[in-house]
KOLKENU-741421 format. One record per residue (C-alpha): x, y, z; residue in one letter. Coordinates in steps of 0.5 Angstrom, whole numbers, plus 500, padded with zeros to 3 digits. Example, Ala and Ser with C-alpha at 12.3 -4.5 7.8 and 13.67 -1.06 7.14 Angstrom:
2
u = 525 v = 491 w = 516 rest = A
u = 527 v = 498 w = 514 rest = S
This chain:
363
u = 402 v = 619 w = 686 rest = M
u = 402 v = 617 w = 679 rest = E
u = 407 v = 613 w = 675 rest = N
u = 406 v = 617 w = 669 rest = T
u = 413 v = 618 w = 666 rest = K
u = 416 v = 625 w = 668 rest = N
u = 409 v = 626 w = 672 rest = H
u = 412 v = 632 w = 677 rest = G
u = 419 v = 632 w = 674 rest = S
u = 422 v = 638 w = 671 rest = V
u = 429 v = 640 w = 668 rest = S
u = 434 v = 643 w = 671 rest = V
u = 438 v = 648 w = 668 rest = T
u = 445 v = 651 w = 671 rest = I
u = 447 v = 657 w = 667 rest = K
u = 454 v = 660 w = 669 rest = A
u = 453 v = 659 w = 677 rest = A
u = 459 v = 662 w = 681 rest = T
u = 460 v = 663 w = 688 rest = K
u = 465 v = 667 w = 691 rest = N
u = 467 v = 667 w = 699 rest = Y
u = 472 v = 673 w = 699 rest = G
u = 477 v = 672 w = 695 rest = I
u = 475 v = 664 w = 695 rest = F
u = 472 v = 662 w = 689 rest = C
u = 467 v = 656 w = 691 rest = A
u = 464 v = 654 w = 684 rest = L
u = 467 v = 657 w = 678 rest = D
u = 462 v = 658 w = 672 rest = N
u = 459 v = 652 w = 673 rest = V
u = 454 v = 650 w = 667 rest = S
u = 450 v = 644 w = 668 rest = L
u = 443 v = 641 w = 664 rest = D
u = 439 v = 636 w = 667 rest = V
u = 433 v = 632 w = 663 rest = A
u = 426 v = 631 w = 666 rest = P
u = 427 v = 625 w = 670 rest = G
u = 434 v = 624 w = 670 rest = E
u = 439 v = 621 w = 675 rest = F
u = 445 v = 626 w = 675 rest = V
u = 450 v = 625 w = 681 rest = S
u = 455 v = 630 w = 682 rest = I
u = 462 v = 626 w = 684 rest = L
u = 468 v = 630 w = 687 rest = G
u = 473 v = 629 w = 693 rest = P
u = 472 v = 634 w = 699 rest = S
u = 472 v = 641 w = 697 rest = G
u = 471 v = 641 w = 690 rest = S
u = 464 v = 645 w = 690 rest = G
u = 459 v = 639 w = 689 rest = K
u = 456 v = 641 w = 696 rest = T
u = 456 v = 648 w = 694 rest = T
u = 453 v = 647 w = 688 rest = L
u = 447 v = 643 w = 692 rest = L
u = 446 v = 649 w = 696 rest = G
u = 445 v = 654 w = 690 rest = L
u = 440 v = 649 w = 687 rest = L
u = 437 v = 648 w = 694 rest = G
u = 436 v = 655 w = 696 rest = G
u = 441 v = 655 w = 702 rest = F
u = 446 v = 658 w = 698 rest = V
u = 445 v = 665 w = 693 rest = Q
u = 450 v = 665 w = 687 rest = P
u = 455 v = 671 w = 686 rest = T
u = 453 v = 670 w = 678 rest = S
u = 449 v = 666 w = 674 rest = G
u = 443 v = 663 w = 674 rest = S
u = 438 v = 657 w = 676 rest = I
u = 432 v = 654 w = 672 rest = H
u = 427 v = 649 w = 673 rest = L
u = 424 v = 649 w = 667 rest = G
u = 422 v = 655 w = 665 rest = D
u = 422 v = 658 w = 672 rest = R
u = 428 v = 662 w = 674 rest = D
u = 429 v = 660 w = 682 rest = I
u = 436 v = 663 w = 682 rest = T
u = 434 v = 668 w = 689 rest = F
u = 428 v = 664 w = 691 rest = E
u = 427 v = 662 w = 698 rest = P
u = 428 v = 654 w = 699 rest = P
u = 420 v = 654 w = 702 rest = H
u = 418 v = 656 w = 695 rest = R
u = 422 v = 652 w = 690 rest = R
u = 417 v = 645 w = 692 rest = D
u = 424 v = 641 w = 692 rest = I
u = 425 v = 635 w = 696 rest = G
u = 431 v = 634 w = 700 rest = I
u = 435 v = 628 w = 703 rest = V
u = 440 v = 631 w = 708 rest = F
u = 446 v = 627 w = 710 rest = Q
u = 444 v = 626 w = 716 rest = N
u = 437 v = 625 w = 715 rest = Y
u = 435 v = 631 w = 719 rest = A
u = 429 v = 627 w = 722 rest = L
u = 425 v = 629 w = 728 rest = F
u = 426 v = 625 w = 734 rest = P
u = 420 v = 626 w = 737 rest = H
u = 416 v = 625 w = 732 rest = M
u = 414 v = 618 w = 729 rest = N
u = 415 v = 615 w = 723 rest = V
u = 408 v = 618 w = 720 rest = A
u = 409 v = 625 w = 723 rest = E
u = 416 v = 626 w = 720 rest = N
u = 413 v = 624 w = 714 rest = I
u = 407 v = 628 w = 713 rest = T
u = 411 v = 634 w = 716 rest = F
u = 412 v = 637 w = 709 rest = P
u = 404 v = 637 w = 708 rest = L
u = 403 v = 641 w = 715 rest = R
u = 408 v = 646 w = 713 rest = A
u = 405 v = 647 w = 706 rest = R
u = 398 v = 647 w = 709 rest = R
u = 396 v = 642 w = 705 rest = I
u = 388 v = 639 w = 708 rest = P
u = 389 v = 634 w = 713 rest = K
u = 384 v = 630 w = 710 rest = D
u = 389 v = 629 w = 704 rest = Q
u = 394 v = 626 w = 709 rest = W
u = 393 v = 619 w = 710 rest = H
u = 392 v = 617 w = 702 rest = R
u = 399 v = 621 w = 701 rest = K
u = 402 v = 617 w = 707 rest = L
u = 400 v = 610 w = 704 rest = Q
u = 402 v = 612 w = 698 rest = E
u = 409 v = 613 w = 700 rest = V
u = 410 v = 608 w = 706 rest = L
u = 408 v = 603 w = 700 rest = A
u = 413 v = 606 w = 695 rest = I
u = 419 v = 605 w = 701 rest = V
u = 417 v = 599 w = 703 rest = E
u = 415 v = 601 w = 710 rest = L
u = 407 v = 600 w = 711 rest = T
u = 405 v = 598 w = 718 rest = G
u = 410 v = 602 w = 721 rest = K
u = 408 v = 609 w = 721 rest = E
u = 407 v = 609 w = 728 rest = H
u = 414 v = 607 w = 730 rest = R
u = 418 v = 612 w = 734 rest = G
u = 425 v = 613 w = 730 rest = I
u = 429 v = 611 w = 735 rest = S
u = 426 v = 604 w = 734 rest = E
u = 428 v = 604 w = 726 rest = L
u = 435 v = 601 w = 723 rest = S
u = 439 v = 605 w = 719 rest = G
u = 436 v = 603 w = 712 rest = G
u = 429 v = 605 w = 715 rest = Q
u = 430 v = 611 w = 717 rest = R
u = 434 v = 613 w = 710 rest = Q
u = 427 v = 611 w = 707 rest = R
u = 423 v = 615 w = 712 rest = V
u = 427 v = 621 w = 710 rest = A
u = 427 v = 619 w = 703 rest = L
u = 419 v = 619 w = 704 rest = A
u = 418 v = 625 w = 707 rest = R
u = 422 v = 628 w = 700 rest = A
u = 417 v = 625 w = 696 rest = M
u = 410 v = 626 w = 700 rest = I
u = 409 v = 632 w = 697 rest = F
u = 411 v = 630 w = 690 rest = E
u = 416 v = 635 w = 688 rest = P
u = 419 v = 636 w = 681 rest = R
u = 426 v = 635 w = 684 rest = L
u = 429 v = 631 w = 689 rest = I
u = 436 v = 633 w = 691 rest = L
u = 440 v = 628 w = 696 rest = M
u = 446 v = 630 w = 699 rest = D
u = 451 v = 623 w = 701 rest = E
u = 445 v = 621 w = 703 rest = P
u = 448 v = 613 w = 705 rest = L
u = 454 v = 616 w = 707 rest = S
u = 453 v = 613 w = 715 rest = A
u = 451 v = 607 w = 713 rest = L
u = 455 v = 601 w = 713 rest = D
u = 458 v = 597 w = 707 rest = K
u = 453 v = 592 w = 706 rest = Q
u = 447 v = 596 w = 707 rest = L
u = 450 v = 602 w = 703 rest = R
u = 450 v = 597 w = 697 rest = E
u = 443 v = 595 w = 698 rest = T
u = 440 v = 602 w = 699 rest = M
u = 443 v = 604 w = 692 rest = Q
u = 440 v = 599 w = 689 rest = I
u = 433 v = 601 w = 692 rest = E
u = 435 v = 608 w = 690 rest = L
u = 435 v = 606 w = 682 rest = K
u = 429 v = 602 w = 683 rest = R
u = 425 v = 608 w = 687 rest = L
u = 428 v = 613 w = 681 rest = H
u = 425 v = 608 w = 676 rest = R
u = 418 v = 607 w = 679 rest = R
u = 418 v = 615 w = 680 rest = L
u = 420 v = 618 w = 675 rest = N
u = 422 v = 624 w = 679 rest = A
u = 428 v = 629 w = 677 rest = T
u = 434 v = 627 w = 682 rest = I
u = 441 v = 630 w = 683 rest = I
u = 445 v = 626 w = 688 rest = Y
u = 452 v = 629 w = 691 rest = V
u = 457 v = 624 w = 693 rest = T
u = 464 v = 623 w = 693 rest = H
u = 464 v = 615 w = 692 rest = D
u = 465 v = 614 w = 685 rest = Q
u = 462 v = 607 w = 686 rest = R
u = 456 v = 610 w = 688 rest = E
u = 455 v = 614 w = 683 rest = A
u = 457 v = 609 w = 677 rest = L
u = 451 v = 604 w = 680 rest = T
u = 446 v = 609 w = 681 rest = M
u = 446 v = 615 w = 676 rest = S
u = 444 v = 616 w = 669 rest = D
u = 449 v = 621 w = 668 rest = R
u = 455 v = 623 w = 672 rest = I
u = 458 v = 630 w = 673 rest = A
u = 465 v = 630 w = 676 rest = I
u = 467 v = 636 w = 679 rest = M
u = 474 v = 639 w = 681 rest = R
u = 476 v = 646 w = 685 rest = N
u = 469 v = 649 w = 684 rest = G
u = 469 v = 646 w = 677 rest = R
u = 465 v = 641 w = 672 rest = I
u = 471 v = 637 w = 669 rest = V
u = 467 v = 632 w = 666 rest = Q
u = 460 v = 631 w = 664 rest = V
u = 457 v = 623 w = 662 rest = G
u = 455 v = 617 w = 663 rest = T
u = 458 v = 612 w = 667 rest = P
u = 461 v = 608 w = 662 rest = T
u = 464 v = 614 w = 659 rest = T
u = 467 v = 617 w = 665 rest = V
u = 469 v = 611 w = 666 rest = H
u = 472 v = 608 w = 660 rest = D
u = 473 v = 615 w = 656 rest = R
u = 476 v = 620 w = 662 rest = P
u = 477 v = 627 w = 660 rest = A
u = 484 v = 627 w = 663 rest = D
u = 489 v = 625 w = 668 rest = S
u = 484 v = 627 w = 674 rest = F
u = 478 v = 623 w = 672 rest = V
u = 482 v = 617 w = 670 rest = A
u = 485 v = 617 w = 677 rest = S
u = 479 v = 619 w = 681 rest = F
u = 474 v = 614 w = 677 rest = I
u = 475 v = 606 w = 679 rest = G
u = 482 v = 603 w = 679 rest = E
u = 486 v = 607 w = 673 rest = A
u = 494 v = 607 w = 674 rest = T
u = 497 v = 613 w = 670 rest = L
u = 503 v = 611 w = 666 rest = V
u = 506 v = 616 w = 662 rest = P
u = 507 v = 615 w = 655 rest = V
u = 510 v = 618 w = 649 rest = K
u = 506 v = 620 w = 643 rest = K
u = 508 v = 616 w = 636 rest = V
u = 502 v = 617 w = 631 rest = S
u = 496 v = 619 w = 631 rest = D
u = 493 v = 612 w = 634 rest = N
u = 500 v = 610 w = 638 rest = S
u = 503 v = 611 w = 644 rest = V
u = 511 v = 608 w = 647 rest = A
u = 512 v = 605 w = 654 rest = I
u = 519 v = 605 w = 654 rest = G
u = 521 v = 601 w = 648 rest = Q
u = 513 v = 597 w = 647 rest = A
u = 508 v = 601 w = 643 rest = V
u = 501 v = 600 w = 644 rest = L
u = 495 v = 602 w = 638 rest = R
u = 489 v = 606 w = 641 rest = S
u = 483 v = 605 w = 638 rest = A
u = 482 v = 612 w = 639 rest = Y
u = 486 v = 619 w = 637 rest = P
u = 491 v = 620 w = 641 rest = I
u = 490 v = 627 w = 645 rest = P
u = 494 v = 634 w = 644 rest = A
u = 499 v = 636 w = 650 rest = G
u = 505 v = 636 w = 653 rest = E
u = 504 v = 630 w = 658 rest = K
u = 501 v = 624 w = 656 rest = L
u = 498 v = 619 w = 661 rest = F
u = 496 v = 611 w = 659 rest = L
u = 490 v = 611 w = 664 rest = A
u = 490 v = 603 w = 665 rest = V
u = 484 v = 601 w = 669 rest = Q
u = 486 v = 594 w = 673 rest = A
u = 480 v = 590 w = 671 rest = E
u = 482 v = 592 w = 664 rest = K
u = 488 v = 588 w = 663 rest = L
u = 489 v = 581 w = 662 rest = Q
u = 494 v = 575 w = 663 rest = I
u = 497 v = 574 w = 656 rest = A
u = 496 v = 566 w = 653 rest = H
u = 501 v = 564 w = 649 rest = S
u = 498 v = 565 w = 641 rest = G
u = 495 v = 572 w = 644 rest = A
u = 492 v = 576 w = 638 rest = S
u = 496 v = 579 w = 634 rest = A
u = 491 v = 585 w = 635 rest = D
u = 492 v = 586 w = 642 rest = L
u = 498 v = 590 w = 646 rest = N
u = 503 v = 586 w = 649 rest = I
u = 507 v = 588 w = 655 rest = L
u = 512 v = 584 w = 660 rest = E
u = 514 v = 586 w = 667 rest = G
u = 516 v = 583 w = 674 rest = V
u = 511 v = 581 w = 679 rest = V
u = 512 v = 585 w = 685 rest = T
u = 506 v = 583 w = 690 rest = E
u = 500 v = 579 w = 689 rest = N
u = 494 v = 582 w = 694 rest = L
u = 489 v = 577 w = 695 rest = Y
u = 482 v = 580 w = 696 rest = Q
u = 477 v = 575 w = 696 rest = G
u = 473 v = 574 w = 689 rest = E
u = 480 v = 576 w = 685 rest = S
u = 487 v = 578 w = 686 rest = T
u = 491 v = 584 w = 685 rest = R
u = 498 v = 583 w = 682 rest = V
u = 502 v = 588 w = 682 rest = F
u = 508 v = 589 w = 677 rest = L
u = 515 v = 593 w = 674 rest = D
u = 515 v = 595 w = 667 rest = L
u = 522 v = 594 w = 664 rest = P
u = 522 v = 602 w = 664 rest = D
u = 521 v = 603 w = 671 rest = G
u = 513 v = 604 w = 670 rest = Q
u = 509 v = 600 w = 675 rest = K
u = 502 v = 597 w = 674 rest = L
u = 497 v = 593 w = 677 rest = S
u = 491 v = 588 w = 674 rest = L
u = 486 v = 584 w = 677 rest = R
u = 485 v = 577 w = 676 rest = V
u = 479 v = 573 w = 678 rest = W
u = 481 v = 567 w = 683 rest = N
u = 477 v = 562 w = 679 rest = N
u = 481 v = 555 w = 677 rest = S
u = 483 v = 559 w = 670 rest = E
u = 485 v = 565 w = 673 rest = G
u = 489 v = 562 w = 680 rest = R
u = 493 v = 558 w = 675 rest = G
u = 496 v = 564 w = 671 rest = L
u = 498 v = 567 w = 677 rest = L
u = 506 v = 568 w = 678 rest = R
u = 510 v = 569 w = 684 rest = E
u = 514 v = 575 w = 686 rest = P
u = 520 v = 576 w = 682 rest = G
u = 517 v = 572 w = 676 rest = Q
u = 516 v = 575 w = 669 rest = N
u = 509 v = 576 w = 666 rest = L
u = 506 v = 578 w = 660 rest = K
u = 500 v = 582 w = 660 rest = I
u = 495 v = 584 w = 654 rest = S
u = 491 v = 590 w = 653 rest = L
u = 485 v = 591 w = 648 rest = H
u = 486 v = 597 w = 644 rest = P
u = 479 v = 599 w = 645 rest = E
u = 481 v = 599 w = 653 rest = D
u = 488 v = 603 w = 651 rest = T
u = 485 v = 610 w = 653 rest = V
u = 490 v = 616 w = 653 rest = V
u = 489 v = 622 w = 657 rest = V
u = 492 v = 629 w = 657 rest = P
u = 495 v = 632 w = 664 rest = E
u = 489 v = 635 w = 668 rest = H
u = 491 v = 643 w = 668 rest = I
């Protein structure tokens, strides 16, 4: 397997894809462009349509309308076995009666690739997923992380132009899942494969993706880099789904400012139109205000209601004068602990205009 940039990868174009099941619309006019070699995550809550979209790409679901192209090739109604797409399922779908080598080389057998090529291809993918020397082990002898690597190797061995992944880490414990996120990102850099990854875990999507497509009720509501969707959400749904955002109702004062009660906050961005607007505040963007804080900062004052210790940081909850609630995260170092206030005490907090993000209500 060569590591030449975009070797084996392909662009993906989804145009106005709709899927109806009777009167239920699982996908509603979805369009998405994925560049060769890009890692794109489809992120959304249960029932948002992300698995249906992956089914369309894999050929397991046919659209009611719309089209899907791999490069210049229309695959909208091609059966799965003719698409040459690697797929990693949530439960890995490994054959328990086969050993590691037999599981990984199964796609070569199914595609009738000459057997004299199997050993070379097998050794290449074993090296990539760091399972060299384990080819004769049974599946039951492997850890969860090793089984996940076997599933990855099986999806890669026939050098597909596109790899689809359907929540492949969801069955792993937290520590192993985070380790495998890093490994998947490293593998993607090495392979330069086009990967479309379905997940409901926003931290997972933020960690691994080049871009994230966020879905709700069968539609894509925002596509952007992890930084963009986290720091500049398109609406109240995206803001509440990504990170630890609190949505606080605000009133528009000018093109670049809003009011929370008597406090006026300036934003570095134009205030959007809409009858209902919200300040989308990520907990880590708020800071405890020092005496003599810069005049450029927005200052709010509230009453601490609870301090929630969470190891490396403490989540501080407070009520604003108009009854709105906010929370911020304070690092548990010597400086942070010295700034904490007990419940019932007043606390001033600051928010930079660059972090003062106002979003419209999701419709």
